[in-house]
C-alpha positions in Angstrom: -26.8 -65.5 -69.8 -26.7 -63.3 -66.6 -27.2 -60.1 -65.3 -24.1 -58.1 -64.5 -22.9 -59.8 -61.3 -22.5 -57.8 -57.8 -21.0 -58.7 -54.6 -23.6 -59.1 -52.0 -22.3 -57.6 -48.2 -23.0 -59.9 -45.5 -25.3 -58.4 -42.9 -26.6 -59.2 -39.0 -30.2 -59.8 -38.4 -30.5 -56.4 -37.0 -28.9 -55.0 -40.0 -31.2 -56.9 -42.2 -34.5 -56.3 -40.7 -33.5 -52.5 -39.8 -33.2 -52.5 -44.2 -36.2 -54.2 -44.4 -38.3 -51.9 -42.3 -37.0 -48.6 -44.3 -37.9 -50.5 -47.5 -41.5 -51.1 -46.1 -41.6 -47.9 -45.4 -41.1 -46.5 -48.9 -43.4 -48.9 -50.2 -46.5 -47.7 -47.7 -46.8 -44.4 -48.8 -46.2 -45.2 -52.8 -49.2 -47.1 -52.3 -50.9 -44.7 -50.5 -50.8 -42.4 -52.9 -53.0 -44.3 -55.1 -55.9 -44.5 -52.8 -56.1 -41.4 -50.7 -56.0 -39.0 -54.0 -59.2 -40.3 -55.4 -61.1 -39.1 -52.0 -59.9 -35.6 -52.8 -61.2 -35.5 -56.8 -64.5 -33.4 -55.9 -62.4 -30.8 -53.7 -59.6 -30.8 -56.7 -62.5 -30.1 -59.3 -64.1 -27.1 -57.1 -60.9 -25.5 -56.2 -59.4 -25.6 -59.7 -62.3 -25.8 -62.2 -61.0 -29.2 -63.4 -62.7 -30.9 -66.2 -63.4 -34.9 -65.9 -60.8 -35.7 -68.1 -58.2 -33.5 -66.4 -59.2 -35.4 -63.1 -58.9 -38.4 -64.5 -55.5 -37.3 -65.6 -54.6 -36.7 -61.8 -55.1 -40.0 -60.6 -54.3 -42.3 -64.1 -51.2 -40.1 -65.1 -49.5 -41.3 -62.0 -50.6 -44.9 -62.7 -49.3 -44.7 -66.2 -45.7 -43.6 -65.3 -45.1 -45.2 -62.1 -46.0 -48.4 -64.6 -43.9 -47.2 -67.3 -40.8 -46.8 -64.7 -41.2 -50.1 -63.0 -39.2 -52.5 -65.5 -36.0 -50.1 -66.6 -35.5 -49.0 -63.1 -35.6 -52.7 -61.6 -33.8 -53.5 -64.4 -30.9 -50.6 -63.2 -31.1 -51.5 -59.5 -30.2 -55.2 -60.4 -26.9 -53.9 -61.3 -26.2 -50.9 -59.3 -27.1 -49.7 -56.0 -30.5 -49.6 -54.5 -29.8 -47.1 -52.2 -29.0 -44.5 -54.6 -32.1 -45.2 -56.4 -34.0 -45.1 -53.2 -32.5 -41.6 -52.1 -33.3 -40.3 -56.0 -36.8 -41.7 -56.0 -37.5 -40.5 -52.4 -36.1 -37.0 -53.3 -38.2 -36.4 -56.2 -41.6 -37.9 -55.0 -41.1 -35.1 -51.9 -40.2 -32.3 -54.5 -43.6 -32.9 -56.5 -45.6 -33.7 -53.6 -44.9 -29.8 -52.4 -45.4 -29.2 -56.6 -48.9 -30.7 -56.3 -49.6 -29.0 -52.8 -48.8 -25.6 -53.9 -50.3 -26.0 -57.4 -52.1 -22.8 -59.0 -53.6 -24.8 -61.5 -54.8 -28.2 -62.4 -52.2 -28.0 -65.5 -49.6 -27.9 -62.8 -51.2 -30.4 -60.8 -51.3 -33.1 -63.6 -47.7 -32.6 -64.9 -46.3 -32.6 -61.0 -48.5 -36.2 -60.5 -46.9 -37.4 -64.0 -43.3 -36.8 -62.6 -44.4 -38.4 -58.7 -45.8 -41.5 -60.8 -42.1 -41.3 -61.8 -40.5 -41.0 -58.7 -42.7 -44.0 -57.4 -41.8 -46.3 -60.1 -37.8 -45.5 -59.3 -38.2 -46.5 -55.6 -40.5 -49.5 -55.9 -38.4 -51.8 -57.4 -35.5 -51.4 -55.2 -37.7 -52.3 -52.5 -38.8 -55.7 -53.6 -35.2 -56.1 -54.9 -34.3 -55.6 -51.5 -36.3 -58.0 -49.7 -35.8 -60.6 -52.1 -31.9 -60.6 -51.5 -32.0 -60.1 -47.6 -33.9 -63.0 -47.0 -34.5 -66.7 -48.0 -36.5 -69.9 -47.0 -39.0 -69.2 -43.9 -37.5 -65.4 -43.0 -38.2 -64.6 -46.2 -42.1 -65.5 -45.9 -42.2 -63.5 -43.2 -40.7 -60.6 -44.6 -43.5 -61.1 -47.1 -45.8 -61.3 -44.9 -45.2 -58.1 -42.7 -44.7 -56.6 -46.1 -48.1 -57.3 -47.1 -49.6 -56.3 -44.0 -48.0 -52.9 -44.3 -49.4 -52.4 -47.7 -52.7 -54.0 -47.2 -53.3 -51.2 -44.1 -51.8 -48.5 -46.6 -54.0 -49.5 -49.6 -57.2 -49.7 -47.1 -56.6 -46.7 -44.9 -55.9 -44.6 -48.4 -59.6 -43.2 -48.5 -59.7 -42.7 -44.8 -57.0 -40.5 -44.7 -57.9 -38.7 -47.9 -60.9 -37.7 -46.1 -59.8 -36.2 -42.6 -57.1 -34.2 -45.1 -60.1 -32.8 -46.7 -62.4 -32.3 -43.2 -59.4 -30.6 -41.7 -58.7 -28.3 -44.6 -62.1 -27.6 -45.8 -63.9 -28.5 -49.0 -61.9 -26.2 -51.3 -58.4 -26.5 -50.1 -58.8 -29.7 -48.2 -57.3 -31.4 -51.2 -53.6 -30.2 -50.7 -53.1 -31.8 -47.2 -53.7 -35.0 -48.9 -50.1 -33.9 -50.8 -48.6 -32.2 -47.9 -48.9 -35.1 -46.0 -46.3 -36.6 -47.8 -43.3 -34.4 -47.3 -42.5 -34.4 -43.7 -43.3 -38.3 -44.4 -40.9 -38.5 -47.6 -38.2 -36.9 -45.3 -38.4 -39.0 -42.4 -37.9 -41.7 -44.6 -35.4 -40.2 -46.8 -33.1 -39.8 -43.6 -33.7 -43.3 -43.0 -32.3 -44.3 -46.1 -29.4 -42.3 -45.9 -28.5 -43.3 -42.2 -30.2 -46.5 -41.2 -30.3 -48.4 -44.5 -27.1 -50.3 -45.2 -25.2 -51.0 -48.0 -26.4 -54.3 -49.2 -23.5 -55.1 -52.2 -20.8 -53.6 -54.1 -20.9 -52.6 -57.6 -19.5 -55.3 -60.2 -17.9 -52.5 -62.1 -19.4 -54.0 -65.5 -21.0 -51.8 -68.1 -24.4 -51.2 -67.6 -26.5 -53.5 -70.0 -30.1 -51.4 -70.2 -31.6 -52.5 -73.7 -32.3 -48.9 -74.8 -34.3 -50.0 -77.8 -36.1 -52.2 -76.1 -37.1 -49.5 -73.2 -38.6 -47.2 -75.7 -40.7 -49.9 -77.4 -41.7 -51.2 -74.0 -42.8 -47.7 -73.5 -44.8 -47.6 -76.4 -46.2 -50.9 -75.5 -47.6 -50.0 -72.0 -48.9 -46.5 -73.1 -51.1 -48.0 -75.9 -52.6 -50.5 -73.8 -53.2 -48.5 -70.5 -54.5 -45.5 -72.6 -57.6 -46.6 -73.5 -58.2 -47.9 -70.0 -57.3 -44.8 -68.3 -59.6 -42.7 -70.1 -62.7 -44.6 -69.5 -65.2 -43.1 -67.5 -68.6 -44.5 -68.4 -69.8 -41.1 -69.7 -71.7 -40.8 -73.0 -68.8 -38.1 -73.9 -66.2 -41.0 -73.9 -64.5 -41.4 -77.1 -64.6 -44.8 -78.7 -62.1 -44.0 -80.7 -59.6 -44.3 -78.1 -60.1 -48.3 -78.0 -57.9 -48.2 -81.6 -54.9 -47.7 -79.6 -55.0 -51.2 -78.3 -54.0 -52.3 -82.1 -50.9 -50.4 -81.5 -50.4 -52.3 -78.4 -50.7 -55.8 -80.4 -47.9 -53.9 -82.8 -45.7 -52.7 -80.2 -46.1 -55.9 -78.2 -45.0 -58.1 -81.2 -42.5 -56.0 -81.9 -40.7 -56.1 -78.3 -41.0 -59.6 -78.3 -39.2 -60.2 -81.9 -36.4 -57.4 -80.4 -36.2 -58.6 -76.8 -35.4 -62.3 -78.2 -33.1 -61.1 -80.9 -30.9 -59.0 -78.2 -30.6 -61.9 -75.7 -29.6 -63.9 -78.9 -26.6 -61.4 -79.5 -25.4 -62.4 -76.2 -26.8 -59.2 -74.2 -29.3 -58.7 -71.3 -32.8 -57.9 -72.9 -35.0 -55.9 -70.7 -37.1 -58.4 -69.4 -36.0 -61.9 -69.8 -38.8 -64.2 -71.1 -37.0 -67.2 -69.9 -38.5 -66.0 -66.2 -42.1 -67.0 -67.9 -41.0 -70.5 -68.2 -40.7 -70.8 -64.3 -44.1 -71.9 -63.4 -44.1 -70.5 -60.0 -43.3 -67.2 -61.4 -45.9 -67.1 -64.2 -48.5 -68.6 -62.4 -47.9 -66.1 -59.3 -47.7 -63.2 -61.7 -51.1 -64.3 -63.6 -53.0 -64.3 -60.2 -51.5 -61.0 -59.0 -52.3 -59.3 -62.1 -56.1 -60.5 -61.8 -56.4 -59.9 -58.0 -54.9 -56.4 -58.5 -57.5 -56.0 -61.8 -60.3 -56.7 -58.9 -59.5 -55.3 -55.7 -58.6 -51.1 -55.9 -61.8 -51.2 -58.2 -64.0 -52.6 -55.4 -62.6 -50.0 -53.0 -63.6 -47.3 -55.5 -66.7 -48.5 -56.3 -67.8 -48.6 -52.4 -66.6 -45.5 -51.6 -68.7 -44.0 -54.6 -71.7 -45.9 -53.6 -71.3 -44.8 -50.2 -71.0 -41.5 -50.8 -73.0 -40.7 -54.2 -75.6 -43.0 -53.2 -76.0 -43.1 -49.8 -74.9 -39.5 -48.9 -71.7 -40.2 -46.5 -69.3 -37.6 -45.9 -66.0 -38.8 -47.6 -64.0 -39.4 -44.3 -67.0 -41.7 -42.9 -67.1 -43.8 -46.4 -63.3 -44.2 -46.3 -63.4 -45.7 -42.5 -65.9 -48.3 -44.1 -62.9 -50.2 -45.5 -60.9 -50.0 -42.3 -62.0 -53.5 -40.8 -60.2 -54.8 -44.1 -56.8 -53.1 -43.3 -56.9 -54.6 -40.1 -57.8 -57.9 -40.9 -55.4 -58.1 -43.8 -52.7 -56.6 -41.7 -53.1 -59.7 -39.4 -53.7 -62.6 -41.8 -50.8 -61.1 -44.1 -48.0 -61.9 -40.8 -49.6 -65.0 -40.3 -49.8 -66.1 -43.8 -46.1 -65.1 -44.4 -45.6 -67.6 -41.8 -47.6 -70.5 -42.9 -46.7 -70.3 -46.7 -43.5 -72.4 -46.6 -45.8 -75.3 -45.1 -49.1 -74.5 -47.3 -48.1 -73.1 -50.1 -50.4 -72.3 -53.1 -53.4 -73.8 -51.1 -53.5 -71.0 -48.5 -53.5 -68.3 -51.4 -56.4 -70.4 -52.9 -58.4 -70.2 -49.4 -57.6 -66.6 -49.7 -58.9 -65.7 -52.7 -62.0 -68.1 -52.3 -62.6 -65.8 -48.9 -62.3 -62.6 -50.7 -64.7 -64.2 -53.8 -67.6 -65.3 -51.2 -67.0 -61.8 -49.5 -67.3 -60.0 -52.8 -70.8 -61.6 -53.2 -71.6 -61.1 -49.5 -70.8 -57.1 -50.1 -72.7 -56.5 -53.1 -76.0 -58.6 -51.7 -75.5 -56.2 -48.4 -75.2 -53.1 -50.2 -78.5 -54.0 -52.4 -80.4 -54.9 -49.7 -79.8 -53.3 -46.4 -81.4 -49.8 -45.6 -79.6 -46.6 -46.3 -79.2 -45.9 -42.5 -77.3 -49.4 -41.6 -75.8 -50.6 -45.1 -72.4 -48.8 -44.2 -72.2 -51.3 -41.3 -72.9 -53.9 -43.3 -70.2 -53.4 -45.5 -67.8 -53.1 -43.1 -68.3 -56.5 -41.8 -68.0 -57.9 -45.1 -64.8 -56.1 -45.9 -63.7 -57.4 -42.7 -63.9 -60.8 -43.9 -62.5 -60.2 -47.3 -59.2 -58.8 -45.3 -58.8 -61.6 -43.9 -58.5 -63.6 -47.3 -56.9 -60.8 -48.9 -53.8 -61.1 -46.3 -53.6 -64.6 -47.6 -53.2 -63.6 -51.0 -51.0 -60.9 -51.3 -47.7 -61.7 -49.3 -47.8 -65.6 -49.7 -48.6 -65.0 -53.6 -45.3 -62.8 -53.6 -43.4 -65.4 -51.3 -44.4 -68.1 -53.9 -44.2 -65.9 -57.4 -40.2 -65.1 -56.5 -39.3 -68.5 -54.6 -37.4 -69.8 -57.8 -36.2 -66.5 -59.0 -32.6 -65.9 -58.6 -31.7 -63.1 -56.4 -29.3 -60.9 -58.7 -32.8 -60.6 -60.9 -35.2 -59.9 -57.7 -35.6 -56.1 -58.5 -36.2 -56.7 -62.1 -38.9 -60.0 -61.2 -40.2 -57.9 -58.2 -40.7 -54.7 -60.9 -42.7 -57.4 -63.6 -45.3 -58.1 -60.9 -45.7 -54.3 -59.8 -46.2 -53.7 -63.6 -48.8 -56.1 -63.8 -50.7 -55.0 -60.5 -50.3 -51.5 -62.3 -51.8 -52.4 -65.5 -54.5 -54.6 -63.6 -55.6 -51.5 -61.7 -55.9 -49.4 -64.7 -58.0 -52.0 -66.5 -59.9 -52.9 -63.5 -61.0 -49.7 -62.5 -61.8 -48.6 -66.1 -64.2 -51.7 -66.4 -65.5 -51.2 -62.9 -66.3 -47.6 -63.3 -67.8 -47.7 -67.2 -70.3 -50.2 -65.7 -71.3 -48.3 -62.9 -71.5 -44.8 -64.8 -72.7 -46.1 -67.6 -76.1 -47.6 -65.4 -76.3 -44.1 -64.0 -76.9 -42.3 -66.8 -78.9 -44.8 -68.3 -81.0 -45.3 -65.3 -81.4 -41.7 -64.3 -82.6 -40.8 -68.0 -85.4 -43.9 -67.5 -86.4 -41.8 -64.3 -85.9 -44.4 -61.6 -85.8 -43.7 -57.8 -81.8 -42.2 -56.6 -81.1 -45.0 -54.4 -81.9 -47.5 -56.8 -79.9 -46.3 -59.4 -76.6 -46.0 -57.3 -77.7 -50.3 -56.3 -77.7 -51.2 -59.8 -75.0 -49.4 -61.0 -73.0 -50.7 -57.9 -74.2 -54.5 -58.5 -73.2 -53.4 -62.1 -69.2 -52.7 -61.2 -69.0 -55.6 -58.9 -70.0 -58.0 -61.0 -66.6 -57.2 -63.0 -64.9 -57.6 -59.8 -66.0 -60.9 -59.1 -64.9 -62.0 -62.5 -61.4 -61.0 -62.1 -61.6 -62.6 -58.6 -62.8 -65.9 -60.5 -59.9 -65.8 -62.5 -57.1 -65.3 -59.9 -58.7 -68.2 -58.4 -59.0 -70.5 -61.3 -55.4 -69.8 -62.0 -54.4 -70.6 -58.3 -56.5 -73.7 -58.5 -54.5 -75.2 -61.3 -51.1 -74.5 -60.2 -52.6 -76.3 -56.9 -53.0 -79.4 -58.9 -50.0 -79.0 -61.0 -48.0 -78.8 -57.6 -49.8 -81.8 -56.3 -49.2 -83.9 -58.9 -45.5 -83.3 -58.6 -46.1 -83.9 -54.6 -45.6 -80.7 -53.2 -47.5 -77.4 -52.5 -44.7 -75.3 -52.4 -42.4 -74.4 -55.4 -38.9 -75.7 -55.4 -39.4 -77.7 -52.6 -39.5 -80.8 -54.9 
């Protein structure tokens, strides 16, 4: 049983790489919007009088709808024109960015961010599916290396860019520039999609198989999983009853698994073919990326909060501390893509160990260095972490999809992206709750302000270290299994 087939259109090398760079441009600003908005939250609070829950929704609402849209639109892209879905997603992202920039109230901003997340979820699976389709072998490793480099830069430069927009536009309305920045960028990339991105396939003409009941159950499952984490702030005002939604998640997950197996047994294509998880490389690669992205976004966020609230740095300077990570990860991602077909899983393991050691060093530096120089010490530790990070994301992506059929590349990529979004929500919630719970507890005890933030940062980073250790453990276990089979690269045996 397979997905409805489409006929691939042969492309020249130059056409493939033009298509690749258009796809990477889409991915870059989609991921950029995940990190640059965080810096603008204090300005949004001052400008629109937002509550802490409303501010949380500005960020978490985008992540939630992003995650909800990924798998259904990844499935749709595998069966129909990815180019059309690129155009739809980009157009919607452009419009919602303008609405966010013009929002007269926090309610309008929250609504626009929810729809903007859907737009991101429409276009991101098409990126992964297109790259998976266009390249094979060593060329695919190089492509994912360049892709990882671009994503690393976008992720790490987000806080700097957000801080710069606030510095230019002022503390009250500078946050609007964060969203205005998207509009010309989206229009430029949209032009590239329309005029540069070639059609890569011809439609099969077969009817769509989208599993509508599965989509509804899947949506309820993801909302009930992510909701309690997305609304965890560490404040004493957090409602503990939200955790009861995890009971609903367990029930929906069991229902979804039952329905998908029943749907597949009837001869139709389920929303998520669970047979993919029987492929060792896909299963382990997905676990690695979920654990890794449960750690890395909160690492950046905790560092920014510590430097702004504890050390007193301006947002733009706090964001600049992560530039070294961006540059180093861009370089190592590129070379990681070139080496992955030779070194395989051990390359990812080396990268994870490097990041884990750097996180320990980062915490020690933040805890021990004086206020005047701590930002420089943290920047140096993040530089080393960036080298390791670049050896994780793109090589792991190559290994994860190495044994997945091209016709299911969009769906497989969207499952990994969903894991990243869920991981981001869970990791951020745990990191922030530890950070703020420590602040509330120790300020009540009357401790010195910087000492309070030292402890808060250390508690939050402990969670980051645990998730990185889990990712490293999964990678080591996978590496041992591959060596027993006499190979380092999945599928090579």
